[in-house]
C-alpha positions as a LaTeX table, in Angstrom:
\begin{tabular}{lrrr}
\hline
Residue & $x$ (\AA) & $y$ (\AA) & $z$ (\AA) \\
\hline
Met1 & $-3.94$ & 160.84 & 54.74 \\
Ser2 & $-5.13$ & 159.42 & 58.02 \\
Pro3 & $-7.21$ & 161.08 & 60.33 \\
Lys4 & $-6.31$ & 162.73 & 63.30 \\
Ile5 & $-6.11$ & 161.52 & 66.68 \\
Gly6 & $-9.86$ & 161.96 & 68.43 \\
Gln7 & $-11.27$ & 162.70 & 64.85 \\
Pro8 & $-14.31$ & 161.05 & 63.63 \\
Arg9 & $-13.51$ & 157.89 & 61.58 \\
Lys10 & $-15.69$ & 159.05 & 58.81 \\
Phe11 & $-14.05$ & 157.94 & 55.94 \\
Phe12 & $-13.64$ & 154.43 & 57.18 \\
Ser13 & $-17.19$ & 154.13 & 58.08 \\
Lys14 & $-17.76$ & 154.03 & 54.75 \\
Phe15 & $-16.98$ & 150.60 & 54.68 \\
Pro16 & $-19.95$ & 148.26 & 55.44 \\
Val17 & $-19.21$ & 145.34 & 57.76 \\
Cys18 & $-20.91$ & 141.78 & 57.03 \\
Ser19 & $-23.59$ & 141.36 & 58.78 \\
Lys20 & $-23.21$ & 137.25 & 59.00 \\
Cys21 & $-19.95$ & 137.68 & 61.15 \\
Lys22 & $-18.77$ & 139.17 & 64.44 \\
Val23 & $-15.53$ & 140.89 & 63.93 \\
Thr24 & $-14.32$ & 144.17 & 65.26 \\
Lys25 & $-14.77$ & 147.55 & 63.28 \\
Thr26 & $-11.09$ & 148.41 & 63.57 \\
Pro27 & $-10.64$ & 150.53 & 60.34 \\
Gly28 & $-8.20$ & 147.36 & 58.56 \\
Ile29 & $-10.85$ & 144.76 & 59.23 \\
Arg30 & $-13.69$ & 147.15 & 57.43 \\
Ile31 & $-11.75$ & 147.49 & 54.65 \\
Leu32 & $-10.78$ & 143.85 & 54.00 \\
His33 & $-14.41$ & 143.19 & 54.26 \\
Phe34 & $-15.63$ & 145.40 & 51.86 \\
Met35 & $-13.02$ & 144.16 & 49.06 \\
Met36 & $-14.23$ & 140.81 & 50.03 \\
Phe37 & $-18.08$ & 141.67 & 49.33 \\
Asn38 & $-17.07$ & 143.14 & 46.13 \\
Phe39 & $-15.44$ & 140.37 & 45.21 \\
Lys40 & $-17.90$ & 137.96 & 46.09 \\
Arg41 & $-20.71$ & 140.38 & 44.78 \\
Asn42 & $-18.68$ & 141.10 & 40.61 \\
Thr43 & $-18.24$ & 137.23 & 40.76 \\
Met44 & $-21.79$ & 136.47 & 41.14 \\
Met45 & $-23.05$ & 139.05 & 39.01 \\
Lys46 & $-20.70$ & 137.50 & 36.42 \\
Glu47 & $-21.61$ & 133.81 & 37.23 \\
Lys48 & $-25.12$ & 135.07 & 36.51 \\
Lys49 & $-24.52$ & 136.59 & 33.42 \\
Trp50 & $-22.85$ & 133.74 & 32.00 \\
Phe51 & $-25.67$ & 131.66 & 32.60 \\
Val52 & $-27.92$ & 133.99 & 31.08 \\
Tyr53 & $-25.75$ & 134.36 & 28.06 \\
Met54 & $-25.51$ & 130.37 & 27.83 \\
Thr55 & $-29.59$ & 129.70 & 28.65 \\
Ile56 & $-30.50$ & 132.45 & 25.60 \\
Pro57 & $-28.84$ & 130.58 & 22.97 \\
Val58 & $-30.35$ & 127.11 & 24.52 \\
Leu59 & $-33.50$ & 128.41 & 24.27 \\
Ile60 & $-33.26$ & 130.39 & 20.81 \\
Leu61 & $-31.68$ & 128.00 & 18.76 \\
Pro62 & $-34.36$ & 125.04 & 18.68 \\
Leu63 & $-36.27$ & 127.99 & 17.88 \\
Val64 & $-34.45$ & 129.23 & 14.95 \\
Phe65 & $-33.71$ & 125.41 & 13.78 \\
Asn66 & $-37.41$ & 125.00 & 13.85 \\
Ser67 & $-37.88$ & 127.77 & 11.67 \\
Cys68 & $-35.22$ & 126.71 & 9.53 \\
Glu69 & $-36.99$ & 122.73 & 9.00 \\
Lys70 & $-40.03$ & 124.32 & 8.02 \\
Asp71 & $-38.63$ & 127.01 & 5.47 \\
Asn72 & $-36.78$ & 124.08 & 4.12 \\
Asp73 & $-40.47$ & 121.72 & 3.92 \\
Pro74 & $-40.72$ & 120.86 & 0.83 \\
Asp75 & $-43.40$ & 121.94 & $-1.33$ \\
Ala76 & $-46.94$ & 120.64 & $-1.77$ \\
Pro77 & $-47.72$ & 119.57 & $-4.82$ \\
Asp78 & $-50.19$ & 121.38 & $-6.76$ \\
Leu79 & $-53.76$ & 120.49 & $-6.92$ \\
Pro80 & $-54.82$ & 119.69 & $-10.63$ \\
Pro81 & $-57.36$ & 121.75 & $-12.09$ \\
Ala82 & $-61.19$ & 122.28 & $-11.26$ \\
Ser83 & $-61.88$ & 121.10 & $-14.89$ \\
Thr84 & $-60.43$ & 117.81 & $-14.10$ \\
Phe85 & $-62.85$ & 117.29 & $-11.38$ \\
Val86 & $-65.68$ & 119.53 & $-12.52$ \\
Met87 & $-67.20$ & 118.85 & $-15.77$ \\
Asp88 & $-68.66$ & 122.02 & $-18.08$ \\
Leu89 & $-72.27$ & 121.23 & $-18.72$ \\
Ser90 & $-72.99$ & 125.30 & $-19.24$ \\
Asp91 & $-73.66$ & 125.29 & $-23.20$ \\
Phe92 & $-77.00$ & 123.21 & $-22.58$ \\
Ile93 & $-78.22$ & 123.95 & $-18.96$ \\
Ser94 & $-80.47$ & 126.19 & $-20.79$ \\
Lys95 & $-81.12$ & 128.33 & $-23.89$ \\
Lys96 & $-80.06$ & 131.83 & $-22.51$ \\
Ser97 & $-76.24$ & 130.32 & $-21.84$ \\
Met98 & $-76.07$ & 130.13 & $-25.59$ \\
Gly99 & $-78.39$ & 133.05 & $-26.72$ \\
Asp100 & $-81.96$ & 133.94 & $-27.19$ \\
Thr101 & $-84.20$ & 131.61 & $-28.59$ \\
Glu102 & $-87.79$ & 130.22 & $-27.55$ \\
Glu103 & $-88.39$ & 127.01 & $-24.76$ \\
Ala104 & $-89.79$ & 123.94 & $-26.31$ \\
Lys105 & $-92.93$ & 123.88 & $-26.29$ \\
Gly106 & $-95.19$ & 120.28 & $-25.92$ \\
Pro107 & $-93.17$ & 117.06 & $-26.77$ \\
Val108 & $-91.46$ & 118.30 & $-30.19$ \\
Phe109 & $-87.64$ & 119.28 & $-29.37$ \\
Thr110 & $-85.49$ & 120.48 & $-31.80$ \\
Asn111 & $-81.98$ & 118.75 & $-32.38$ \\
Trp112 & $-80.62$ & 121.19 & $-30.16$ \\
Glu113 & $-83.17$ & 121.11 & $-27.37$ \\
Trp114 & $-82.56$ & 117.18 & $-27.55$ \\
Ala115 & $-79.15$ & 117.32 & $-26.92$ \\
Ala116 & $-79.69$ & 119.94 & $-23.85$ \\
Ala117 & $-82.41$ & 117.45 & $-22.90$ \\
Asn118 & $-79.91$ & 114.61 & $-22.50$ \\
Val119 & $-77.09$ & 116.98 & $-21.12$ \\
Leu120 & $-79.82$ & 118.22 & $-18.57$ \\
Val121 & $-80.72$ & 114.68 & $-17.16$ \\
Trp122 & $-76.94$ & 114.43 & $-16.21$ \\
Asn123 & $-76.80$ & 117.81 & $-14.86$ \\
Thr124 & $-79.91$ & 117.18 & $-12.25$ \\
Val125 & $-78.41$ & 113.97 & $-11.38$ \\
Leu126 & $-74.51$ & 115.56 & $-10.87$ \\
Thr127 & $-76.10$ & 118.57 & $-8.57$ \\
Val128 & $-77.80$ & 116.55 & $-6.31$ \\
Asn129 & $-75.09$ & 113.74 & $-5.72$ \\
Leu130 & $-71.61$ & 116.14 & $-5.81$ \\
Ile131 & $-72.60$ & 119.68 & $-3.78$ \\
Val132 & $-70.39$ & 118.63 & $-1.01$ \\
Pro133 & $-67.29$ & 116.81 & $-2.74$ \\
Val134 & $-67.40$ & 119.99 & $-5.15$ \\
Ala135 & $-67.65$ & 122.71 & $-3.08$ \\
Ser136 & $-64.59$ & 120.66 & $-0.73$ \\
Phe137 & $-62.55$ & 120.63 & $-3.88$ \\
Tyr138 & $-63.25$ & 124.75 & $-5.22$ \\
Glu139 & $-62.37$ & 125.65 & $-1.89$ \\
Ala140 & $-59.32$ & 123.66 & $-1.27$ \\
Phe141 & $-57.60$ & 126.32 & $-3.78$ \\
Asp142 & $-57.76$ & 128.39 & $-1.21$ \\
His143 & $-55.70$ & 126.99 & 1.07 \\
Glu144 & $-51.76$ & 126.26 & 1.58 \\
Gly145 & $-50.71$ & 122.46 & 2.44 \\
Ile146 & $-49.04$ & 122.09 & 5.12 \\
Tyr147 & $-45.87$ & 118.99 & 5.54 \\
Glu148 & $-46.66$ & 116.19 & 7.63 \\
Gly149 & $-43.62$ & 114.43 & 6.63 \\
Asn150 & $-42.53$ & 111.28 & 4.43 \\
Asn151 & $-44.13$ & 112.85 & 1.82 \\
Glu152 & $-47.32$ & 113.51 & 3.29 \\
Trp153 & $-49.39$ & 117.29 & 2.85 \\
Ala154 & $-52.33$ & 117.95 & 4.72 \\
Trp155 & $-55.32$ & 120.94 & 3.66 \\
Ser156 & $-57.56$ & 121.25 & 6.87 \\
Tyr157 & $-60.17$ & 124.19 & 6.24 \\
Asn158 & $-63.97$ & 124.71 & 6.17 \\
Phe159 & $-66.27$ & 125.18 & 3.31 \\
Met160 & $-70.17$ & 125.24 & 2.94 \\
Ala161 & $-72.20$ & 122.85 & 0.88 \\
Gly162 & $-75.96$ & 123.67 & 0.66 \\
Gly163 & $-76.28$ & 126.50 & 3.44 \\
Val164 & $-74.07$ & 124.42 & 6.22 \\
Ser165 & $-70.84$ & 124.34 & 7.05 \\
His166 & $-68.47$ & 121.31 & 6.38 \\
Lys167 & $-64.95$ & 120.59 & 7.78 \\
Ala168 & $-62.51$ & 119.09 & 4.86 \\
Glu169 & $-59.42$ & 117.52 & 5.51 \\
Leu170 & $-57.40$ & 116.70 & 2.23 \\
His171 & $-54.50$ & 114.71 & 2.11 \\
Gly172 & $-51.63$ & 114.41 & $-0.41$ \\
Tyr173 & $-49.38$ & 111.98 & $-0.91$ \\
Leu174 & $-46.08$ & 111.87 & $-3.28$ \\
Thr175 & $-44.70$ & 109.10 & $-5.18$ \\
Ala176 & $-42.37$ & 108.53 & $-7.59$ \\
Asp177 & $-44.01$ & 108.46 & $-10.16$ \\
Glu178 & $-47.26$ & 109.87 & $-9.25$ \\
Val179 & $-49.87$ & 111.77 & $-7.06$ \\
Leu180 & $-52.42$ & 110.24 & $-4.48$ \\
Trp181 & $-55.23$ & 112.21 & $-2.92$ \\
Glu182 & $-57.80$ & 111.72 & $-0.06$ \\
Met183 & $-60.49$ & 113.65 & 0.82 \\
Tyr184 & $-62.34$ & 113.62 & 4.47 \\
Ile185 & $-65.34$ & 115.77 & 5.48 \\
Ser186 & $-66.70$ & 115.81 & 8.30 \\
Lys187 & $-70.02$ & 117.29 & 9.69 \\
Glu188 & $-70.63$ & 118.40 & 12.81 \\
Asp189 & $-73.03$ & 115.97 & 15.37 \\
Val190 & $-73.73$ & 114.40 & 11.63 \\
Phe191 & $-70.56$ & 112.28 & 10.52 \\
Thr192 & $-66.90$ & 112.63 & 11.06 \\
Asp193 & $-63.91$ & 111.94 & 8.92 \\
Phe194 & $-66.00$ & 110.16 & 5.89 \\
Leu195 & $-63.76$ & 109.34 & 2.97 \\
Trp196 & $-65.74$ & 110.97 & 0.57 \\
Tyr197 & $-63.13$ & 110.79 & $-2.78$ \\
Ser198 & $-59.48$ & 109.83 & $-3.46$ \\
Gly199 & $-57.87$ & 109.99 & $-6.95$ \\
Ser200 & $-54.24$ & 110.41 & $-8.58$ \\
His201 & $-52.43$ & 111.60 & $-11.55$ \\
Asp202 & $-49.28$ & 111.49 & $-12.82$ \\
Leu203 & $-46.71$ & 114.01 & $-12.15$ \\
Leu204 & $-47.42$ & 116.67 & $-14.87$ \\
Arg205 & $-50.76$ & 116.56 & $-14.08$ \\
Thr206 & $-51.90$ & 115.50 & $-17.72$ \\
Glu207 & $-54.24$ & 112.37 & $-17.03$ \\
Gly208 & $-55.22$ & 111.10 & $-14.05$ \\
Gln209 & $-59.03$ & 109.86 & $-12.10$ \\
Trp210 & $-60.85$ & 110.45 & $-9.01$ \\
Ile211 & $-63.56$ & 107.45 & $-7.07$ \\
Leu212 & $-66.17$ & 109.21 & $-5.06$ \\
Asn213 & $-68.51$ & 106.94 & $-3.15$ \\
Gly214 & $-71.94$ & 108.35 & $-2.69$ \\
Ser215 & $-72.44$ & 109.72 & 0.74 \\
Pro216 & $-72.09$ & 108.76 & 4.42 \\
Asp217 & $-75.60$ & 107.24 & 4.62 \\
Ser218 & $-74.87$ & 104.90 & 1.26 \\
Pro219 & $-70.83$ & 104.15 & 1.44 \\
Thr220 & $-70.19$ & 102.77 & $-1.36$ \\
Thr221 & $-68.55$ & 103.60 & $-4.52$ \\
Tyr222 & $-70.55$ & 105.65 & $-7.06$ \\
Leu223 & $-68.66$ & 107.62 & $-9.25$ \\
Gln224 & $-65.57$ & 107.21 & $-11.51$ \\
Ile225 & $-63.97$ & 109.80 & $-13.11$ \\
Asp226 & $-61.35$ & 109.78 & $-15.98$ \\
Trp227 & $-59.59$ & 112.91 & $-17.08$ \\
Thr228 & $-56.87$ & 114.09 & $-19.71$ \\
Arg229 & $-54.99$ & 117.18 & $-20.23$ \\
Ser230 & $-52.52$ & 118.55 & $-23.12$ \\
Glu231 & $-49.45$ & 120.64 & $-21.81$ \\
Thr232 & $-49.45$ & 122.16 & $-24.68$ \\
Asp233 & $-52.84$ & 123.41 & $-25.90$ \\
Asp234 & $-56.43$ & 123.94 & $-24.61$ \\
Ser235 & $-57.26$ & 120.46 & $-25.53$ \\
Ala236 & $-58.79$ & 118.20 & $-22.77$ \\
Asp237 & $-61.73$ & 115.44 & $-21.86$ \\
Ile238 & $-63.16$ & 114.40 & $-18.17$ \\
Lys239 & $-65.60$ & 111.18 & $-18.51$ \\
Tyr240 & $-68.24$ & 110.63 & $-15.75$ \\
Thr241 & $-68.92$ & 107.10 & $-15.28$ \\
Ile242 & $-71.50$ & 105.42 & $-12.79$ \\
Ile243 & $-69.84$ & 102.47 & $-10.67$ \\
Ala244 & $-72.93$ & 102.09 & $-8.35$ \\
Ser245 & $-73.09$ & 97.83 & $-8.63$ \\
Gly246 & $-76.56$ & 96.48 & $-9.04$ \\
Ser247 & $-78.04$ & 100.26 & $-10.03$ \\
Ala248 & $-79.87$ & 100.20 & $-13.79$ \\
Glu249 & $-77.75$ & 103.31 & $-14.37$ \\
Asn250 & $-74.39$ & 100.93 & $-13.48$ \\
Glu251 & $-71.63$ & 101.92 & $-16.13$ \\
Ser252 & $-73.72$ & 105.20 & $-17.80$ \\
Tyr253 & $-71.57$ & 107.59 & $-18.36$ \\
Ile254 & $-71.37$ & 110.97 & $-20.21$ \\
His255 & $-68.06$ & 112.20 & $-22.08$ \\
Tyr256 & $-67.37$ & 115.59 & $-22.27$ \\
Gly257 & $-63.86$ & 116.98 & $-24.90$ \\
Arg258 & $-62.15$ & 120.59 & $-25.55$ \\
Thr259 & $-60.78$ & 119.99 & $-29.02$ \\
Asn260 & $-58.56$ & 121.79 & $-31.40$ \\
Glu261 & $-61.28$ & 120.27 & $-34.29$ \\
Leu262 & $-62.99$ & 123.12 & $-36.39$ \\
Pro263 & $-65.72$ & 124.24 & $-36.58$ \\
Leu264 & $-66.77$ & 121.74 & $-33.93$ \\
Asp265 & $-64.46$ & 121.60 & $-30.92$ \\
Arg266 & $-66.70$ & 120.64 & $-28.65$ \\
Phe267 & $-68.42$ & 117.10 & $-27.64$ \\
Tyr268 & $-69.93$ & 115.14 & $-25.52$ \\
Asp269 & $-71.06$ & 111.40 & $-25.35$ \\
Ile270 & $-73.62$ & 110.37 & $-23.43$ \\
Tyr271 & $-74.40$ & 106.41 & $-22.74$ \\
Ile272 & $-77.27$ & 105.31 & $-20.84$ \\
Ala273 & $-76.56$ & 101.80 & $-19.91$ \\
Ser274 & $-80.21$ & 101.10 & $-19.16$ \\
Thr275 & $-81.70$ & 101.26 & $-22.60$ \\
Gln276 & $-77.91$ & 100.71 & $-24.05$ \\
Asn277 & $-78.00$ & 103.98 & $-25.85$ \\
Leu278 & $-75.32$ & 106.26 & $-26.95$ \\
Val279 & $-76.11$ & 110.06 & $-27.92$ \\
Glu280 & $-73.37$ & 111.69 & $-29.91$ \\
Ile281 & $-73.25$ & 115.81 & $-29.50$ \\
Glu282 & $-70.65$ & 118.44 & $-31.12$ \\
Trp283 & $-70.50$ & 121.83 & $-31.29$ \\
Ser284 & $-68.77$ & 125.20 & $-31.57$ \\
Lys285 & $-68.07$ & 126.73 & $-28.39$ \\
Thr286 & $-67.78$ & 130.37 & $-30.55$ \\
Thr287 & $-70.46$ & 130.38 & $-33.25$ \\
Lys288 & $-72.98$ & 127.99 & $-31.07$ \\
Glu289 & $-74.03$ & 125.98 & $-34.27$ \\
Gly290 & $-73.67$ & 122.11 & $-33.48$ \\
Arg291 & $-75.10$ & 118.47 & $-34.44$ \\
Val292 & $-76.59$ & 115.14 & $-32.70$ \\
Lys293 & $-76.77$ & 111.54 & $-33.35$ \\
Asp294 & $-79.20$ & 109.51 & $-31.58$ \\
Tyr295 & $-80.20$ & 106.14 & $-32.60$ \\
Tyr296 & $-83.41$ & 105.89 & $-29.98$ \\
Arg297 & $-84.65$ & 109.26 & $-30.85$ \\
Phe298 & $-84.31$ & 110.08 & $-34.30$ \\
Glu299 & $-84.22$ & 105.92 & $-35.45$ \\
Asp300 & $-80.80$ & 106.05 & $-37.75$ \\
Gly301 & $-77.22$ & 106.47 & $-37.59$ \\
Leu302 & $-77.48$ & 110.26 & $-39.08$ \\
Trp303 & $-76.28$ & 113.46 & $-37.54$ \\
His304 & $-78.68$ & 116.22 & $-37.22$ \\
Cys305 & $-78.06$ & 119.71 & $-37.00$ \\
Trp306 & $-78.68$ & 122.94 & $-35.99$ \\
Asp307 & $-77.70$ & 126.40 & $-37.08$ \\
Ser308 & $-76.30$ & 129.68 & $-34.52$ \\
Ser309 & $-79.76$ & 130.11 & $-33.71$ \\
Phe310 & $-80.32$ & 126.62 & $-32.76$ \\
Gln311 & $-82.94$ & 125.99 & $-35.44$ \\
Asp312 & $-82.68$ & 122.64 & $-37.26$ \\
Val313 & $-80.69$ & 122.79 & $-40.58$ \\
Val314 & $-79.38$ & 119.95 & $-43.24$ \\
Cys315 & $-76.30$ & 118.68 & $-41.92$ \\
Glu316 & $-73.83$ & 119.62 & $-44.96$ \\
\hline
\end{tabular}
């Protein structure tokens, strides 16, 4: 219904006039401008919505694909067990570890004490020289390797050794038939990315080797570790050999093994290069009885035994 002549035109005043153009304010022109304004506004809003709808996938899809790629990264190879790096010397560190007996008095050693003295020498040497590598290796089991591409993974973490913080960068490389390892260690303001040890083993982790350098101050090869382990039982062995060229103890070694032989299911073979002497030790992990053979000490090639109380007995 049109307003009467002379009636205020409130109905048409609701339609705005374009502020950018000078047009007459007749009702027809106002309606036309209102329709054009709304059409343009709706078109612009649709264009903005279209832009937003198209932009969001563009921004999100790379994140989704990147997440999928990470989820599809191959799993890092498993580290070989700690027993392939750290030899068990616990049974001969002290008599308290095997039972309560009197300590050796004077220069006279029982058979067990002589065996323990030979193991103790190696324990002292290894404790001093391997404190940092051993601590770095143990800590690696608490971290996950990150895939770097080209069948390479990296473990990066901090660890404590000798009460001092160190940083480790362990790299693992997977080949067709073996896994290779490299451990780089840094100590703030002292040394950076020192290749302290490297190693390799078969894909089943049944045999392998580690090569350790002496220290950042003496970056030459120091120790070779050879190891094997069974897939089906508890049998395993590990051998430390000094490979310090020019040292009097070069090629000295200690060889430890777990066997299925009874009753003596553990052994050490200890070779001292400076005297060219071999000490053989066998004992029972359960009963603690054992025997030692050492020509340098006993001047014979016979076994010398101890019982479960670590007292000397005649070998059967």
